[in-house]
HTML snippet that shows the backbone in 3Dmol.js (N, CA, C, O; Angstrom):
<script src="https://3Dmol.org/build/3Dmol-min.js"></script>
<div id="view" style="width:600px;height:400px;position:relative"></div>
<script>
const pdb = `
ATOM      1  N   MET A   1      -7.080   4.678  13.894  1.00  0.00           N
ATOM      2  CA  MET A   1      -6.561   5.169  12.642  1.00  0.00           C
ATOM      3  C   MET A   1      -6.820   4.117  11.567  1.00  0.00           C
ATOM      4  O   MET A   1      -6.579   2.928  11.774  1.00  0.00           O
ATOM      5  N   LYS A   2      -7.304   4.563  10.438  1.00  0.00           N
ATOM      6  CA  LYS A   2      -7.635   3.698   9.308  1.00  0.00           C
ATOM      7  C   LYS A   2      -6.643   3.988   8.172  1.00  0.00           C
ATOM      8  O   LYS A   2      -6.563   5.112   7.677  1.00  0.00           O
ATOM      9  N   VAL A   3      -5.893   2.957   7.770  1.00  0.00           N
ATOM     10  CA  VAL A   3      -4.814   3.116   6.792  1.00  0.00           C
ATOM     11  C   VAL A   3      -5.056   2.187   5.603  1.00  0.00           C
ATOM     12  O   VAL A   3      -5.546   1.069   5.760  1.00  0.00           O
ATOM     13  N   LEU A   4      -4.708   2.666   4.427  1.00  0.00           N
ATOM     14  CA  LEU A   4      -4.786   1.853   3.218  1.00  0.00           C
ATOM     15  C   LEU A   4      -3.374   1.516   2.753  1.00  0.00           C
ATOM     16  O   LEU A   4      -2.554   2.406   2.527  1.00  0.00           O
ATOM     17  N   ILE A   5      -3.102   0.226   2.614  1.00  0.00           N
ATOM     18  CA  ILE A   5      -1.845  -0.233   2.025  1.00  0.00           C
ATOM     19  C   ILE A   5      -2.110  -0.460   0.539  1.00  0.00           C
ATOM     20  O   ILE A   5      -3.002  -1.221   0.166  1.00  0.00           O
ATOM     21  N   VAL A   6      -1.327   0.208  -0.301  1.00  0.00           N
ATOM     22  CA  VAL A   6      -1.425   0.021  -1.746  1.00  0.00           C
ATOM     23  C   VAL A   6      -0.106  -0.601  -2.191  1.00  0.00           C
ATOM     24  O   VAL A   6       0.954   0.009  -2.047  1.00  0.00           O
ATOM     25  N   GLU A   7      -0.174  -1.808  -2.727  1.00  0.00           N
ATOM     26  CA  GLU A   7       1.041  -2.520  -3.090  1.00  0.00           C
ATOM     27  C   GLU A   7       1.120  -2.788  -4.582  1.00  0.00           C
ATOM     28  O   GLU A   7       0.143  -3.197  -5.209  1.00  0.00           O
ATOM     29  N   ALA A   8       2.300  -2.550  -5.139  1.00  0.00           N
ATOM     30  CA  ALA A   8       2.567  -2.887  -6.538  1.00  0.00           C
ATOM     31  C   ALA A   8       3.036  -4.337  -6.575  1.00  0.00           C
ATOM     32  O   ALA A   8       3.977  -4.698  -5.868  1.00  0.00           O
ATOM     33  N   ARG A   9       2.398  -5.167  -7.387  1.00  0.00           N
ATOM     34  CA  ARG A   9       2.673  -6.602  -7.394  1.00  0.00           C
ATOM     35  C   ARG A   9       3.639  -7.056  -8.494  1.00  0.00           C
ATOM     36  O   ARG A   9       3.814  -8.259  -8.690  1.00  0.00           O
ATOM     37  N   TYR A  10       4.256  -6.140  -9.201  1.00  0.00           N
ATOM     38  CA  TYR A  10       5.110  -6.530 -10.331  1.00  0.00           C
ATOM     39  C   TYR A  10       6.216  -7.490  -9.904  1.00  0.00           C
ATOM     40  O   TYR A  10       6.500  -8.463 -10.603  1.00  0.00           O
ATOM     41  N   HIS A  11       6.835  -7.223  -8.768  1.00  0.00           N
ATOM     42  CA  HIS A  11       7.848  -8.114  -8.180  1.00  0.00           C
ATOM     43  C   HIS A  11       7.213  -8.751  -6.943  1.00  0.00           C
ATOM     44  O   HIS A  11       7.364  -8.248  -5.830  1.00  0.00           O
ATOM     45  N   GLY A  12       6.508  -9.850  -7.147  1.00  0.00           N
ATOM     46  CA  GLY A  12       5.690 -10.463  -6.105  1.00  0.00           C
ATOM     47  C   GLY A  12       6.417 -10.806  -4.825  1.00  0.00           C
ATOM     48  O   GLY A  12       5.907 -10.529  -3.740  1.00  0.00           O
ATOM     49  N   SER A  13       7.594 -11.402  -4.919  1.00  0.00           N
ATOM     50  CA  SER A  13       8.294 -11.796  -3.692  1.00  0.00           C
ATOM     51  C   SER A  13       8.756 -10.574  -2.899  1.00  0.00           C
ATOM     52  O   SER A  13       8.741 -10.590  -1.668  1.00  0.00           O
ATOM     53  N   VAL A  14       9.162  -9.528  -3.594  1.00  0.00           N
ATOM     54  CA  VAL A  14       9.555  -8.285  -2.914  1.00  0.00           C
ATOM     55  C   VAL A  14       8.320  -7.637  -2.293  1.00  0.00           C
ATOM     56  O   VAL A  14       8.370  -7.172  -1.154  1.00  0.00           O
ATOM     57  N   ALA A  15       7.224  -7.606  -3.027  1.00  0.00           N
ATOM     58  CA  ALA A  15       5.984  -7.019  -2.514  1.00  0.00           C
ATOM     59  C   ALA A  15       5.513  -7.746  -1.265  1.00  0.00           C
ATOM     60  O   ALA A  15       5.058  -7.111  -0.313  1.00  0.00           O
ATOM     61  N   ASP A  16       5.615  -9.064  -1.256  1.00  0.00           N
ATOM     62  CA  ASP A  16       5.201  -9.833  -0.080  1.00  0.00           C
ATOM     63  C   ASP A  16       6.001  -9.431   1.152  1.00  0.00           C
ATOM     64  O   ASP A  16       5.439  -9.282   2.237  1.00  0.00           O
ATOM     65  N   ALA A  17       7.305  -9.256   0.991  1.00  0.00           N
ATOM     66  CA  ALA A  17       8.156  -8.859   2.116  1.00  0.00           C
ATOM     67  C   ALA A  17       7.830  -7.442   2.584  1.00  0.00           C
ATOM     68  O   ALA A  17       7.790  -7.179   3.786  1.00  0.00           O
ATOM     69  N   LEU A  18       7.601  -6.543   1.653  1.00  0.00           N
ATOM     70  CA  LEU A  18       7.250  -5.168   2.021  1.00  0.00           C
ATOM     71  C   LEU A  18       5.923  -5.119   2.779  1.00  0.00           C
ATOM     72  O   LEU A  18       5.795  -4.418   3.783  1.00  0.00           O
ATOM     73  N   VAL A  19       4.948  -5.866   2.291  1.00  0.00           N
ATOM     74  CA  VAL A  19       3.633  -5.896   2.947  1.00  0.00           C
ATOM     75  C   VAL A  19       3.737  -6.495   4.342  1.00  0.00           C
ATOM     76  O   VAL A  19       3.101  -6.008   5.277  1.00  0.00           O
ATOM     77  N   ALA A  20       4.525  -7.537   4.485  1.00  0.00           N
ATOM     78  CA  ALA A  20       4.684  -8.161   5.808  1.00  0.00           C
ATOM     79  C   ALA A  20       5.221  -7.155   6.820  1.00  0.00           C
ATOM     80  O   ALA A  20       4.742  -7.093   7.952  1.00  0.00           O
ATOM     81  N   GLY A  21       6.203  -6.376   6.416  1.00  0.00           N
ATOM     82  CA  GLY A  21       6.755  -5.358   7.310  1.00  0.00           C
ATOM     83  C   GLY A  21       5.765  -4.257   7.633  1.00  0.00           C
ATOM     84  O   GLY A  21       5.663  -3.824   8.781  1.00  0.00           O
ATOM     85  N   ALA A  22       5.038  -3.805   6.627  1.00  0.00           N
ATOM     86  CA  ALA A  22       4.051  -2.746   6.841  1.00  0.00           C
ATOM     87  C   ALA A  22       2.929  -3.224   7.756  1.00  0.00           C
ATOM     88  O   ALA A  22       2.507  -2.502   8.660  1.00  0.00           O
ATOM     89  N   LYS A  23       2.449  -4.444   7.518  1.00  0.00           N
ATOM     90  CA  LYS A  23       1.388  -4.986   8.356  1.00  0.00           C
ATOM     91  C   LYS A  23       1.846  -5.121   9.801  1.00  0.00           C
ATOM     92  O   LYS A  23       1.096  -4.795  10.721  1.00  0.00           O
ATOM     93  N   ALA A  24       3.057  -5.594  10.009  1.00  0.00           N
ATOM     94  CA  ALA A  24       3.585  -5.753  11.370  1.00  0.00           C
ATOM     95  C   ALA A  24       3.647  -4.409  12.086  1.00  0.00           C
ATOM     96  O   ALA A  24       3.275  -4.308  13.256  1.00  0.00           O
ATOM     97  N   ALA A  25       4.116  -3.378  11.388  1.00  0.00           N
ATOM     98  CA  ALA A  25       4.220  -2.052  11.993  1.00  0.00           C
ATOM     99  C   ALA A  25       2.843  -1.474  12.300  1.00  0.00           C
ATOM    100  O   ALA A  25       2.637  -0.896  13.367  1.00  0.00           O
ATOM    101  N   LEU A  26       1.900  -1.626  11.375  1.00  0.00           N
ATOM    102  CA  LEU A  26       0.555  -1.090  11.597  1.00  0.00           C
ATOM    103  C   LEU A  26      -0.154  -1.830  12.728  1.00  0.00           C
ATOM    104  O   LEU A  26      -0.835  -1.211  13.545  1.00  0.00           O
ATOM    105  N   GLU A  27       0.004  -3.151  12.777  1.00  0.00           N
ATOM    106  CA  GLU A  27      -0.610  -3.918  13.858  1.00  0.00           C
ATOM    107  C   GLU A  27      -0.015  -3.531  15.209  1.00  0.00           C
ATOM    108  O   GLU A  27      -0.737  -3.413  16.199  1.00  0.00           O
ATOM    109  N   LYS A  28       1.288  -3.335  15.248  1.00  0.00           N
ATOM    110  CA  LYS A  28       1.960  -2.926  16.484  1.00  0.00           C
ATOM    111  C   LYS A  28       1.439  -1.575  16.956  1.00  0.00           C
ATOM    112  O   LYS A  28       1.303  -1.344  18.157  1.00  0.00           O
ATOM    113  N   GLY A  29       1.149  -0.686  16.016  1.00  0.00           N
ATOM    114  CA  GLY A  29       0.630   0.638  16.350  1.00  0.00           C
ATOM    115  C   GLY A  29      -0.868   0.665  16.594  1.00  0.00           C
ATOM    116  O   GLY A  29      -1.412   1.708  16.958  1.00  0.00           O
ATOM    117  N   GLY A  30      -1.542  -0.452  16.404  1.00  0.00           N
ATOM    118  CA  GLY A  30      -2.972  -0.515  16.653  1.00  0.00           C
ATOM    119  C   GLY A  30      -3.841   0.052  15.542  1.00  0.00           C
ATOM    120  O   GLY A  30      -5.014   0.346  15.769  1.00  0.00           O
ATOM    121  N   ALA A  31      -3.291   0.209  14.350  1.00  0.00           N
ATOM    122  CA  ALA A  31      -4.054   0.757  13.228  1.00  0.00           C
ATOM    123  C   ALA A  31      -4.929  -0.320  12.599  1.00  0.00           C
ATOM    124  O   ALA A  31      -4.601  -1.506  12.606  1.00  0.00           O
ATOM    125  N   ILE A  32      -6.037   0.130  12.064  1.00  0.00           N
ATOM    126  CA  ILE A  32      -6.907  -0.718  11.249  1.00  0.00           C
ATOM    127  C   ILE A  32      -6.495  -0.449   9.806  1.00  0.00           C
ATOM    128  O   ILE A  32      -6.334   0.706   9.412  1.00  0.00           O
ATOM    129  N   PHE A  33      -6.322  -1.506   9.017  1.00  0.00           N
ATOM    130  CA  PHE A  33      -5.861  -1.273   7.658  1.00  0.00           C
ATOM    131  C   PHE A  33      -6.573  -2.171   6.663  1.00  0.00           C
ATOM    132  O   PHE A  33      -7.074  -3.248   6.990  1.00  0.00           O
ATOM    133  N   SER A  34      -6.594  -1.675   5.431  1.00  0.00           N
ATOM    134  CA  SER A  34      -7.079  -2.425   4.278  1.00  0.00           C
ATOM    135  C   SER A  34      -5.926  -2.491   3.295  1.00  0.00           C
ATOM    136  O   SER A  34      -4.964  -1.730   3.394  1.00  0.00           O
ATOM    137  N   ARG A  35      -6.032  -3.398   2.353  1.00  0.00           N
ATOM    138  CA  ARG A  35      -4.937  -3.616   1.405  1.00  0.00           C
ATOM    139  C   ARG A  35      -5.502  -3.794   0.004  1.00  0.00           C
ATOM    140  O   ARG A  35      -6.442  -4.560  -0.209  1.00  0.00           O
ATOM    141  N   ILE A  36      -4.913  -3.071  -0.954  1.00  0.00           N
ATOM    142  CA  ILE A  36      -5.257  -3.263  -2.358  1.00  0.00           C
ATOM    143  C   ILE A  36      -3.970  -3.431  -3.158  1.00  0.00           C
ATOM    144  O   ILE A  36      -2.896  -3.020  -2.719  1.00  0.00           O
ATOM    145  N   SER A  37      -4.089  -4.033  -4.321  1.00  0.00           N
ATOM    146  CA  SER A  37      -2.939  -4.263  -5.185  1.00  0.00           C
ATOM    147  C   SER A  37      -3.129  -3.552  -6.513  1.00  0.00           C
ATOM    148  O   SER A  37      -4.243  -3.426  -7.020  1.00  0.00           O
ATOM    149  N   VAL A  38      -2.018  -3.094  -7.061  1.00  0.00           N
ATOM    150  CA  VAL A  38      -1.978  -2.529  -8.407  1.00  0.00           C
ATOM    151  C   VAL A  38      -0.884  -3.275  -9.172  1.00  0.00           C
ATOM    152  O   VAL A  38      -0.022  -3.896  -8.550  1.00  0.00           O
ATOM    153  N   PRO A  39      -0.902  -3.228 -10.507  1.00  0.00           N
ATOM    154  CA  PRO A  39       0.068  -4.010 -11.276  1.00  0.00           C
ATOM    155  C   PRO A  39       1.531  -3.600 -11.060  1.00  0.00           C
ATOM    156  O   PRO A  39       2.404  -4.460 -10.944  1.00  0.00           O
ATOM    157  N   GLY A  40       1.795  -2.308 -11.006  1.00  0.00           N
ATOM    158  CA  GLY A  40       3.180  -1.846 -10.901  1.00  0.00           C
ATOM    159  C   GLY A  40       3.288  -0.542 -10.142  1.00  0.00           C
ATOM    160  O   GLY A  40       2.278   0.050  -9.760  1.00  0.00           O
ATOM    161  N   ALA A  41       4.524  -0.091  -9.920  1.00  0.00           N
ATOM    162  CA  ALA A  41       4.773   1.107  -9.116  1.00  0.00           C
ATOM    163  C   ALA A  41       4.170   2.378  -9.728  1.00  0.00           C
ATOM    164  O   ALA A  41       3.797   3.294  -8.996  1.00  0.00           O
ATOM    165  N   LEU A  42       4.071   2.442 -11.037  1.00  0.00           N
ATOM    166  CA  LEU A  42       3.526   3.650 -11.664  1.00  0.00           C
ATOM    167  C   LEU A  42       2.045   3.857 -11.361  1.00  0.00           C
ATOM    168  O   LEU A  42       1.541   4.974 -11.482  1.00  0.00           O
ATOM    169  N   GLU A  43       1.351   2.805 -10.974  1.00  0.00           N
ATOM    170  CA  GLU A  43      -0.074   2.914 -10.662  1.00  0.00           C
ATOM    171  C   GLU A  43      -0.337   3.313  -9.208  1.00  0.00           C
ATOM    172  O   GLU A  43      -1.480   3.596  -8.849  1.00  0.00           O
ATOM    173  N   LEU A  44       0.687   3.340  -8.377  1.00  0.00           N
ATOM    174  CA  LEU A  44       0.507   3.664  -6.954  1.00  0.00           C
ATOM    175  C   LEU A  44      -0.120   5.046  -6.727  1.00  0.00           C
ATOM    176  O   LEU A  44      -1.114   5.138  -6.006  1.00  0.00           O
ATOM    177  N   PRO A  45       0.419   6.118  -7.312  1.00  0.00           N
ATOM    178  CA  PRO A  45      -0.158   7.443  -7.042  1.00  0.00           C
ATOM    179  C   PRO A  45      -1.619   7.568  -7.479  1.00  0.00           C
ATOM    180  O   PRO A  45      -2.424   8.188  -6.784  1.00  0.00           O
ATOM    181  N   GLY A  46      -1.959   6.987  -8.617  1.00  0.00           N
ATOM    182  CA  GLY A  46      -3.340   7.057  -9.096  1.00  0.00           C
ATOM    183  C   GLY A  46      -4.305   6.330  -8.183  1.00  0.00           C
ATOM    184  O   GLY A  46      -5.402   6.819  -7.913  1.00  0.00           O
ATOM    185  N   ALA A  47      -3.897   5.162  -7.705  1.00  0.00           N
ATOM    186  CA  ALA A  47      -4.756   4.399  -6.799  1.00  0.00           C
ATOM    187  C   ALA A  47      -4.978   5.156  -5.497  1.00  0.00           C
ATOM    188  O   ALA A  47      -6.086   5.167  -4.963  1.00  0.00           O
ATOM    189  N   ILE A  48      -3.932   5.785  -4.990  1.00  0.00           N
ATOM    190  CA  ILE A  48      -4.066   6.557  -3.749  1.00  0.00           C
ATOM    191  C   ILE A  48      -4.936   7.789  -3.984  1.00  0.00           C
ATOM    192  O   ILE A  48      -5.744   8.147  -3.128  1.00  0.00           O
ATOM    193  N   ALA A  49      -4.779   8.436  -5.131  1.00  0.00           N
ATOM    194  CA  ALA A  49      -5.611   9.605  -5.437  1.00  0.00           C
ATOM    195  C   ALA A  49      -7.085   9.224  -5.501  1.00  0.00           C
ATOM    196  O   ALA A  49      -7.938   9.961  -5.006  1.00  0.00           O
ATOM    197  N   ILE A  50      -7.389   8.093  -6.098  1.00  0.00           N
ATOM    198  CA  ILE A  50      -8.778   7.629  -6.171  1.00  0.00           C
ATOM    199  C   ILE A  50      -9.307   7.334  -4.777  1.00  0.00           C
ATOM    200  O   ILE A  50     -10.422   7.730  -4.438  1.00  0.00           O
ATOM    201  N   ALA A  51      -8.516   6.640  -3.965  1.00  0.00           N
ATOM    202  CA  ALA A  51      -8.942   6.302  -2.602  1.00  0.00           C
ATOM    203  C   ALA A  51      -9.122   7.558  -1.755  1.00  0.00           C
ATOM    204  O   ALA A  51     -10.042   7.629  -0.940  1.00  0.00           O
ATOM    205  N   ALA A  52      -8.258   8.540  -1.941  1.00  0.00           N
ATOM    206  CA  ALA A  52      -8.351   9.778  -1.161  1.00  0.00           C
ATOM    207  C   ALA A  52      -9.592  10.586  -1.526  1.00  0.00           C
ATOM    208  O   ALA A  52     -10.087  11.367  -0.714  1.00  0.00           O
ATOM    209  N   GLY A  53     -10.091  10.402  -2.736  1.00  0.00           N
ATOM    210  CA  GLY A  53     -11.288  11.113  -3.170  1.00  0.00           C
ATOM    211  C   GLY A  53     -12.587  10.408  -2.835  1.00  0.00           C
ATOM    212  O   GLY A  53     -13.661  10.888  -3.199  1.00  0.00           O
ATOM    213  N   ALA A  54     -12.511   9.287  -2.154  1.00  0.00           N
ATOM    214  CA  ALA A  54     -13.714   8.517  -1.805  1.00  0.00           C
ATOM    215  C   ALA A  54     -14.538   9.247  -0.751  1.00  0.00           C
ATOM    216  O   ALA A  54     -14.057  10.177  -0.103  1.00  0.00           O
ATOM    217  N   ASP A  55     -15.784   8.813  -0.589  1.00  0.00           N
ATOM    218  CA  ASP A  55     -16.669   9.433   0.391  1.00  0.00           C
ATOM    219  C   ASP A  55     -16.128   9.330   1.812  1.00  0.00           C
ATOM    220  O   ASP A  55     -16.303  10.248   2.613  1.00  0.00           O
ATOM    221  N   GLU A  56     -15.476   8.225   2.125  1.00  0.00           N
ATOM    222  CA  GLU A  56     -14.867   8.035   3.439  1.00  0.00           C
ATOM    223  C   GLU A  56     -13.378   7.743   3.249  1.00  0.00           C
ATOM    224  O   GLU A  56     -12.973   6.580   3.258  1.00  0.00           O
ATOM    225  N   PRO A  57     -12.558   8.786   3.078  1.00  0.00           N
ATOM    226  CA  PRO A  57     -11.131   8.554   2.836  1.00  0.00           C
ATOM    227  C   PRO A  57     -10.438   7.959   4.070  1.00  0.00           C
ATOM    228  O   PRO A  57     -10.953   8.029   5.185  1.00  0.00           O
ATOM    229  N   PHE A  58      -9.300   7.396   3.847  1.00  0.00           N
ATOM    230  CA  PHE A  58      -8.505   6.825   4.925  1.00  0.00           C
ATOM    231  C   PHE A  58      -7.755   7.934   5.652  1.00  0.00           C
ATOM    232  O   PHE A  58      -7.630   9.049   5.144  1.00  0.00           O
ATOM    233  N   ASP A  59      -7.262   7.621   6.835  1.00  0.00           N
ATOM    234  CA  ASP A  59      -6.462   8.572   7.595  1.00  0.00           C
ATOM    235  C   ASP A  59      -5.025   8.631   7.082  1.00  0.00           C
ATOM    236  O   ASP A  59      -4.337   9.637   7.261  1.00  0.00           O
ATOM    237  N   GLY A  60      -4.576   7.556   6.447  1.00  0.00           N
ATOM    238  CA  GLY A  60      -3.219   7.497   5.928  1.00  0.00           C
ATOM    239  C   GLY A  60      -3.105   6.464   4.834  1.00  0.00           C
ATOM    240  O   GLY A  60      -3.961   5.592   4.684  1.00  0.00           O
ATOM    241  N   TYR A  61      -2.030   6.575   4.069  1.00  0.00           N
ATOM    242  CA  TYR A  61      -1.799   5.677   2.930  1.00  0.00           C
ATOM    243  C   TYR A  61      -0.356   5.209   2.961  1.00  0.00           C
ATOM    244  O   TYR A  61       0.551   5.992   3.242  1.00  0.00           O
ATOM    245  N   VAL A  62      -0.142   3.928   2.671  1.00  0.00           N
ATOM    246  CA  VAL A  62       1.204   3.374   2.573  1.00  0.00           C
ATOM    247  C   VAL A  62       1.354   2.833   1.153  1.00  0.00           C
ATOM    248  O   VAL A  62       0.625   1.929   0.744  1.00  0.00           O
ATOM    249  N   ALA A  63       2.295   3.386   0.416  1.00  0.00           N
ATOM    250  CA  ALA A  63       2.572   2.954  -0.956  1.00  0.00           C
ATOM    251  C   ALA A  63       3.794   2.054  -0.949  1.00  0.00           C
ATOM    252  O   ALA A  63       4.864   2.457  -0.493  1.00  0.00           O
ATOM    253  N   LEU A  64       3.638   0.829  -1.456  1.00  0.00           N
ATOM    254  CA  LEU A  64       4.737  -0.125  -1.464  1.00  0.00           C
ATOM    255  C   LEU A  64       5.003  -0.603  -2.885  1.00  0.00           C
ATOM    256  O   LEU A  64       4.116  -1.143  -3.545  1.00  0.00           O
ATOM    257  N   GLY A  65       6.213  -0.404  -3.343  1.00  0.00           N
ATOM    258  CA  GLY A  65       6.586  -0.844  -4.672  1.00  0.00           C
ATOM    259  C   GLY A  65       8.092  -0.983  -4.773  1.00  0.00           C
ATOM    260  O   GLY A  65       8.829  -0.545  -3.890  1.00  0.00           O
ATOM    261  N   CYS A  66       8.532  -1.585  -5.835  1.00  0.00           N
ATOM    262  CA  CYS A  66       9.954  -1.823  -6.040  1.00  0.00           C
ATOM    263  C   CYS A  66      10.289  -1.586  -7.509  1.00  0.00           C
ATOM    264  O   CYS A  66       9.639  -2.121  -8.407  1.00  0.00           O
ATOM    265  N   LEU A  67      11.310  -0.777  -7.729  1.00  0.00           N
ATOM    266  CA  LEU A  67      11.823  -0.554  -9.074  1.00  0.00           C
ATOM    267  C   LEU A  67      13.235  -1.117  -9.130  1.00  0.00           C
ATOM    268  O   LEU A  67      14.091  -0.741  -8.329  1.00  0.00           O
ATOM    269  N   ILE A  68      13.476  -2.006 -10.066  1.00  0.00           N
ATOM    270  CA  ILE A  68      14.783  -2.624 -10.202  1.00  0.00           C
ATOM    271  C   ILE A  68      15.361  -2.238 -11.554  1.00  0.00           C
ATOM    272  O   ILE A  68      14.769  -2.518 -12.596  1.00  0.00           O
ATOM    273  N   GLY A  69      16.509  -1.599 -11.530  1.00  0.00           N
ATOM    274  CA  GLY A  69      17.159  -1.186 -12.774  1.00  0.00           C
ATOM    275  C   GLY A  69      18.320  -2.117 -13.104  1.00  0.00           C
ATOM    276  O   GLY A  69      18.945  -2.697 -12.216  1.00  0.00           O
ATOM    277  N   PHE A  70      18.586  -2.242 -14.367  1.00  0.00           N
ATOM    278  CA  PHE A  70      19.690  -3.096 -14.802  1.00  0.00           C
ATOM    279  C   PHE A  70      20.713  -2.273 -15.548  1.00  0.00           C
ATOM    280  O   PHE A  70      21.725  -2.808 -16.000  1.00  0.00           O
TER     281      PHE A  70
END
`;
const viewer = $3Dmol.createViewer("view");
viewer.addModel(pdb, "pdb");
viewer.setStyle({}, {cartoon: {color: "spectrum"}});
viewer.zoomTo();
viewer.render();
</script>
């Protein structure tokens, strides 16, 4: 299985923790994965849509982002 991790980097320390967990789970499951970054959570759907429209799309997508409200 080929999976794409798309991470929003706006909150870098949170993104690092989310990616670490996702990578651990994918490695445990034996998946092959690639990772790309986008500036913020609002860019996640667009990045996945572009990747899904590629000539060789991935089997799955993991969107990682964090929204913090005050």
